Legacy VTK file of the C-alpha trace (Angstrom):
# vtk DataFile Version 3.0
C-alpha trace
ASCII
DATASET POLYDATA
POINTS 293 float
-23.466 17.793 -97.221
-23.242 18.086 -101.013
-24.476 15.277 -103.246
-21.801 12.772 -104.326
-20.365 13.175 -107.797
-21.709 10.766 -110.410
-18.104 9.986 -111.398
-14.898 10.494 -109.443
-12.437 9.953 -112.295
-13.232 10.926 -115.870
-11.081 10.132 -118.894
-11.598 12.064 -122.126
-10.078 10.555 -125.254
-9.493 13.414 -127.685
-9.266 16.981 -126.317
-10.529 18.852 -129.374
-13.431 21.304 -129.379
-15.886 18.928 -127.682
-13.391 16.995 -125.576
-11.572 20.136 -124.489
-14.822 21.944 -123.684
-15.947 18.885 -121.719
-12.755 18.932 -119.630
-13.244 22.648 -118.949
-16.902 22.153 -118.031
-16.109 19.274 -115.671
-13.358 21.308 -114.022
-15.804 24.171 -113.438
-18.834 22.125 -112.333
-17.096 19.219 -110.560
-13.779 20.535 -109.240
-13.308 17.472 -107.026
-13.379 15.087 -110.007
-10.088 13.838 -111.416
-9.747 14.523 -115.155
-7.465 12.529 -117.431
-6.845 13.252 -121.092
-5.502 11.210 -123.982
-4.305 12.536 -127.329
-1.876 11.334 -129.959
0.171 14.549 -129.830
2.158 15.369 -126.713
1.970 19.073 -127.586
-1.832 18.987 -127.307
-1.656 17.263 -123.934
0.915 19.740 -122.660
-1.343 22.578 -123.768
-4.214 21.047 -121.784
-2.025 20.639 -118.709
-0.815 24.235 -119.012
-4.457 25.352 -119.158
-5.168 23.481 -115.930
-8.015 21.404 -117.350
-6.484 17.985 -116.657
-4.891 16.272 -113.689
-3.064 13.777 -115.889
-2.448 13.332 -119.600
-0.777 10.648 -121.676
-0.456 9.293 -125.197
-1.339 5.714 -124.169
-5.140 5.294 -124.194
-5.024 2.122 -122.084
-3.117 3.962 -119.370
-5.439 6.968 -119.588
-8.588 4.931 -118.819
-7.152 2.805 -116.016
-9.270 3.339 -112.903
-11.701 5.773 -114.590
-15.414 5.646 -113.746
-16.402 7.370 -116.996
-14.601 7.210 -120.345
-15.652 9.641 -123.079
-14.755 8.987 -126.719
-14.279 12.453 -128.228
-12.250 11.621 -131.338
-13.697 11.341 -134.854
-16.212 8.473 -134.885
-14.093 6.431 -137.281
-11.459 6.011 -134.559
-13.873 4.719 -131.886
-13.632 0.994 -132.581
-9.849 0.958 -132.620
-9.727 2.926 -129.375
-12.272 0.592 -127.802
-10.062 -2.405 -128.548
-7.061 -0.623 -127.043
-8.785 0.442 -123.825
-11.014 -2.581 -123.131
-8.420 -4.582 -121.126
-7.829 -1.572 -118.848
-11.442 -0.579 -118.179
-12.409 -0.706 -114.522
-15.330 -2.949 -113.486
-18.517 -0.907 -113.697
-16.962 1.851 -115.812
-19.244 3.539 -118.323
-18.013 4.299 -121.828
-19.820 7.037 -123.723
-19.080 9.334 -126.650
-19.941 12.765 -128.065
-20.515 11.792 -131.703
-23.390 13.173 -133.749
-24.243 9.777 -135.308
-25.447 7.088 -132.937
-26.678 3.949 -134.732
-23.332 3.428 -136.494
-21.527 3.794 -133.161
-23.837 1.309 -131.428
-23.541 -1.215 -134.285
-19.747 -1.094 -134.207
-18.087 0.197 -131.053
-21.006 -0.200 -128.645
-21.870 -3.742 -129.735
-18.247 -4.850 -129.446
-17.832 -3.356 -125.970
-21.110 -4.945 -124.895
-19.905 -8.338 -126.127
-16.767 -7.895 -124.014
-18.892 -7.267 -120.920
-18.459 -3.481 -120.775
-21.112 -0.773 -120.552
-21.607 1.611 -123.468
-24.258 4.340 -123.508
-24.213 6.834 -126.371
-24.256 10.590 -125.817
-24.794 13.355 -128.351
-24.458 16.890 -127.015
-26.278 19.140 -129.497
-23.554 21.751 -129.219
-20.582 22.710 -131.304
-19.004 25.259 -133.595
-17.610 25.527 -137.081
-14.266 26.051 -135.308
-12.226 23.048 -134.246
-9.475 22.146 -131.816
-8.633 22.794 -128.190
-8.079 26.472 -128.999
-11.812 26.836 -129.735
-12.959 25.012 -126.585
-14.856 26.828 -123.834
-16.521 25.647 -120.606
-20.053 26.895 -121.337
-20.449 24.882 -124.548
-22.924 22.452 -122.969
-24.875 24.999 -120.926
-28.503 24.776 -122.042
-27.677 22.207 -124.739
-29.862 19.203 -125.518
-28.009 15.954 -124.737
-29.354 12.806 -126.389
-28.624 9.539 -124.589
-28.934 6.268 -126.534
-29.113 3.016 -124.587
-29.417 0.422 -127.346
-27.557 -2.218 -125.298
-30.001 -1.952 -122.372
-27.725 -0.751 -119.589
-29.555 -0.686 -116.235
-31.671 2.380 -115.506
-29.528 3.433 -112.546
-26.471 3.428 -114.834
-28.217 5.640 -117.378
-29.258 7.925 -114.515
-25.602 8.401 -113.495
-24.741 9.564 -117.016
-27.823 11.763 -117.107
-26.784 13.387 -113.813
-23.315 14.003 -115.216
-24.611 15.905 -118.233
-27.156 17.812 -116.173
-24.428 19.004 -113.805
-22.771 20.520 -116.878
-26.000 22.375 -117.718
-27.396 20.022 -120.364
-30.983 18.814 -120.847
-31.066 15.056 -121.426
-33.364 13.080 -123.728
-33.365 9.290 -124.051
-33.825 8.087 -127.636
-33.314 4.949 -129.713
-30.279 5.397 -131.940
-32.070 4.974 -135.298
-34.699 7.543 -134.315
-31.932 9.890 -133.194
-30.133 9.585 -136.520
-33.280 10.260 -138.579
-34.032 13.299 -136.424
-30.573 14.881 -136.516
-30.387 14.204 -140.249
-33.252 16.696 -140.591
-32.256 19.377 -138.085
-28.441 19.197 -138.187
-26.961 17.183 -141.047
-29.317 18.339 -143.824
-28.852 22.050 -142.919
-25.099 21.561 -143.209
-25.457 19.942 -146.631
-27.767 22.715 -147.865
-25.408 25.399 -146.509
-22.575 23.704 -148.384
-24.745 23.533 -151.495
-25.400 27.280 -151.326
-21.664 27.996 -151.122
-20.778 25.362 -153.752
-23.367 26.500 -156.294
-22.830 30.243 -155.858
-19.748 30.241 -158.085
-21.128 27.965 -160.802
-22.216 29.320 -164.154
-21.591 32.713 -165.704
-20.777 34.810 -162.623
-17.955 37.150 -161.670
-16.231 36.464 -158.362
-15.689 40.181 -157.777
-19.451 40.791 -157.934
-20.160 37.923 -155.557
-17.630 39.243 -153.076
-18.964 42.782 -153.338
-22.622 41.863 -152.827
-22.461 38.952 -150.365
-24.026 40.158 -147.122
-25.596 38.789 -143.956
-28.011 36.448 -145.772
-25.224 34.561 -147.518
-22.937 34.626 -144.474
-25.611 33.401 -142.055
-26.927 30.709 -144.384
-23.496 29.271 -145.217
-21.742 29.744 -141.847
-22.002 26.128 -140.743
-20.290 24.778 -143.847
-17.067 26.392 -142.629
-16.687 23.352 -140.378
-14.108 20.630 -140.950
-14.717 18.862 -144.312
-13.065 15.713 -142.934
-15.376 15.600 -139.931
-18.482 16.233 -142.035
-17.465 13.652 -144.622
-17.419 11.096 -141.798
-20.776 12.279 -140.414
-22.528 12.049 -143.789
-20.899 8.707 -144.524
-21.870 7.221 -141.150
-25.466 8.510 -141.312
-25.898 7.928 -145.028
-29.305 6.194 -144.950
-31.042 8.942 -142.999
-29.248 11.660 -144.979
-30.237 10.136 -148.325
-33.835 9.857 -147.185
-34.171 13.546 -146.289
-32.139 14.726 -149.301
-34.534 12.882 -151.628
-37.360 14.724 -149.862
-35.500 18.008 -150.387
-35.038 17.162 -154.053
-38.780 16.592 -154.429
-39.495 19.927 -152.731
-36.992 21.750 -154.954
-38.565 20.185 -158.026
-41.978 21.423 -156.873
-40.580 24.898 -156.213
-39.123 25.031 -159.737
-42.476 23.935 -161.129
-44.303 26.730 -159.300
-41.916 29.279 -160.800
-42.245 27.791 -164.268
-46.058 27.909 -164.251
-46.032 31.342 -162.582
-48.168 30.174 -159.644
-47.466 33.078 -157.306
-50.249 32.246 -154.855
-49.013 28.707 -154.210
-45.443 29.991 -154.016
-46.539 32.380 -151.283
-48.236 29.518 -149.437
-45.068 27.395 -149.775
-42.893 30.130 -148.244
-45.484 30.781 -145.547
-45.462 27.104 -144.586
-41.659 27.121 -144.439
-41.730 30.118 -142.091
-44.348 28.469 -139.871
-42.383 25.210 -139.771
-39.312 27.069 -138.565
-41.224 28.847 -135.805
-42.838 25.591 -134.698
-39.523 23.722 -134.534
-37.382 26.312 -132.763
-40.167 27.869 -130.700
-38.799 30.572 -128.413
-35.126 29.691 -128.943
LINES 1 294
293 0 1 2 3 4 5 6 7 8 9 10 11 12 13 14 15 16 17 18 19 20 21 22 23 24 25 26 27 28 29 30 31 32 33 34 35 36 37 38 39 40 41 42 43 44 45 46 47 48 49 50 51 52 53 54 55 56 57 58 59 60 61 62 63 64 65 66 67 68 69 70 71 72 73 74 75 76 77 78 79 80 81 82 83 84 85 86 87 88 89 90 91 92 93 94 95 96 97 98 99 100 101 102 103 104 105 106 107 108 109 110 111 112 113 114 115 116 117 118 119 120 121 122 123 124 125 126 127 128 129 130 131 132 133 134 135 136 137 138 139 140 141 142 143 144 145 146 147 148 149 150 151 152 153 154 155 156 157 158 159 160 161 162 163 164 165 166 167 168 169 170 171 172 173 174 175 176 177 178 179 180 181 182 183 184 185 186 187 188 189 190 191 192 193 194 195 196 197 198 199 200 201 202 203 204 205 206 207 208 209 210 211 212 213 214 215 216 217 218 219 220 221 222 223 224 225 226 227 228 229 230 231 232 233 234 235 236 237 238 239 240 241 242 243 244 245 246 247 248 249 250 251 252 253 254 255 256 257 258 259 260 261 262 263 264 265 266 267 268 269 270 271 272 273 274 275 276 277 278 279 280 281 282 283 284 285 286 287 288 289 290 291 292
């Protein structure tokens, strides 16, 4: 006999890249689970139904969550609190609400705290997976395979409840890590949010000053493309991420500014040996962080 599913009915609010990929992954890994989708646009829901990745879809979030064991907030983070207020009266007893946002402390302080006050269970999730592409058209079922999934339990849900959510993500191929939300935000600021800002800075600064666009276009090669790829993501989404994780982002950007100032100083005083050591340390840091990835 196969093990029981952690959740029999799963509602995903927002079938974009992450929400759509989640529906596809659940369909592939847990075919017996019932999948419900909510979106504001009927055309998006019809597309999901045509793709066979949902058993039901509607534009009323309260109706979408009724009877669900797991509810996943997969909209932009700024919409979470409003959605929480809409769905709270329809949440089933014992239902778990989670999310897929890349900022966790803000979500716990707003949406999670409010749900907890209403007697509902909220546990944060952050799948470290994504793409610069957006929308259901970019979704694919293997997005979470091998991905790190951070779980944040700031409102002290029981261990067995956290284990159900952990099992869910592991069935989709993820590797789960339990972290406190503030520690999560400081960590992702350094390995996700800062790289995006610096990629954007490379693209933003490349055209400043006395340069000819034709020359830039002619000479831009893999280095520029690879370094700046991530900043092709949605500016609206990244504005929200930086805004919602502003303290951690400002902290690491000030560190970056200090390092850039030191790098400029080394060039100004023509200290080639220390420059070499600086670049060597950067290379070693990268290898240490990503290991065999």
